[in-house]
C-alpha positions, 0 to 999 in steps of 0.5 A: 144831527137829528133826523127830521123824519121818524123811522119807527116802523117797517113801513117807515124803513121801506120808505126811508130806504129800500125800496122807497128811496129809489123814487127820489133817486129817479126824480133827481136823475130826471131833474137835478133840481129835485134834489132840493125837493127831496133831500136836505141839500137846500138846508145843508152847508159845508163849513170848510177850512184848512186850519191856516188862520184859526181865530186869532191863533194862527196857522194850527192845522185842520185838526185843531180847527175842528172845535171852532168848526163844530161851534160854527155848526151849532150857531148855524143850527141855533140861529137859522135852523141850517144844518152843517157838516164841518169839514177840515181839509188837509190839502197840500196846495191851494189847487187841491183844497179847491178841488176837494171842495168842488168834488164834494159840493153836490152834497150841499146847498152852500159853502161857508169857508172859514179860517183860511189865511190871506192871500190864498183865501181870496184865490180859493173863494174866487175859484169856487164861486166861478165853478159852483152854482151854490152860494160860496161865502168866506165868513172871515171876510164878508161876515166880519164886513157885513157886521162891522159896516152895520155897526159903523153906520150906527156909530157914525149916526151916534157921533154925528159923522158921515160915511163919505166924509170920515178919515179912516185908518184900518189896521190889518190888511188880511181877509177881514180888513180888506173885505171891510174896506171894500164893503164900506166903499160899496156903501158910500165910503171915500177910498181916498180918505182910507189909510190901510196899515199892515205889519210893516206900516202904512200901505203906500204907493212906494212899497214893492212888497205888496200883493195884488190885494194890498196894492188895491189900497196903496195910496200916495202919502207921506204917512208911514206908521200907524201912529202917524196914520191915527192922527186926526182919524175919525175912525179906527178899524182893527182886525190885527193883533193885541195891544198895537194901539196906544192911549197916545194914538187914541188921543191923537184922533179927531173929536168924537172918534170911533174905535172898532178893536176886533182882534180876538181874544186880545184887543188892539186897545182896551176899552178902559184905556180908550175911556181914560184917554178921552170921554168922547169916544165910541168903541166896539170890540170883538168880545162879548164882555164889552158893549158893542160886540161885532159878532159874526153870528149876527150875519152868517146864519141869516145871510145863508138863510136868506140865500136859501129862502130865495134859492140864490146861486151866489151871495152877492154884494147887494145881498151883503149890503142889505144884511148890513143895513137890516142889522143897523135898522134893527139896532134902532128899534126898541129892545124886547123885554125878553132880550133885556131879561136874557142879558140881565139888563134893566134898559137898553136903547140905541146909542153909544153902548148899543149900536148892534143887535144882541145875538139872541134878539129873535127878530134877527131871524126875520129882519136879516134873511128877509132883507137878503132874500129880497136883494137876491131876487132883485139881483 
C-alpha cells in the first residue's frame, strides 16, 4: 500500500489528520455518499476468504490462503489500479462469516469473495448481495465464467460451431462449473444439450443426493458416466481435478471438438495427449505455459473497475456478459507489437492457439471496464 498524498510538512499533517480530518468526517455525516469523495472507499476492495477451497488444493484454512489472497491484491492493483485489503476469516459457521463481512463492509467499495467451497459459497454470496449496497462478486464462480465464456465464443467461431447447437459436457459441479453453465445459458446456450458430471457421475433426474444447485442441472438421461457423456460432445468444460479425461474420451467426441481443461495446476487432460489423440481439437487450459490460458485476471480487475467507474451497487449478469463479449472481441483484434515482445513472439493472431487476450495486453484496461460500465448504466 502506498499513500496517494504526501505528508512531508506540518501543514500536510494538519490537513491529513487533526484538525483537518474533521471536515470530511462532518461531510460524511451530512451525506454518506461523501465517503466516495473524501476517502478511498470507492477504490478499495475487500478480498475475503474462509480458506475452504484454495486453488485446486482444497480446504486448508484461512491462514494458508493468505499468500494467494495477497497475490490477488497485487493483480487488482497492477491491472486496474484498485486497492485491496486481503481478509482471511476464521469463521465457525456460514452465518458468522456473513456477519463478519457485513460488519466490515462500510470500509469498502466492493467485496470480492475468494476460495470458498460450494455449496455454502452460493448462500454467502446471495446473503451479502441482499444485505449490502456495494458490488459483491465471487471470482471463483463468476470470474471463471466470464473468461471461459469469452474463450468459448471464440473457440466456437474457430471450429465453425454455434452456441445454441452444441452438445456440451461439463465435469465439475461446484461454484465454477455451475456458474459457467448459467452464464452460457444466459448468453444463448441450450440447457437441454448440457450434461453436468460430478464426482459420482452424471447429474441426472434419478439421483437423490443432489443439492438444490445441482438439481437445477439434473436431466432425464440414460447417461451415467463421464465416458458416456463425452461421446459425441462438441465441447468439454473441465473445472474438476487432474487426469480425469482419457485419450479415448477425447477420441469419442464430435468432429472439431473443443476442450477447456481448467483444473489447476494439474489438468483434466494434457494438451499433448489431446494432440496425439486427434488433430482437429482446439484446447484451452488454466495454465500459462500452454496456449489459450483461461486466466481470471482477464476478468475480475476490469469488472470491478467498470463497476466502480459507474458507481454500480451490484455486479449484474448483463455486466458479466458485457465483460465476456468485450474479451472475445478484443482477441479478434491485431495484437500490439509490445505484447508480442513481452511474450517473445514473432506473430500472434486470432485462431486455434489464440482465443483470449494476453493478460498484459494494455487494451484490456480500456475495453472491459468501458463495456462493464456501459452495461451497469443501462441496467
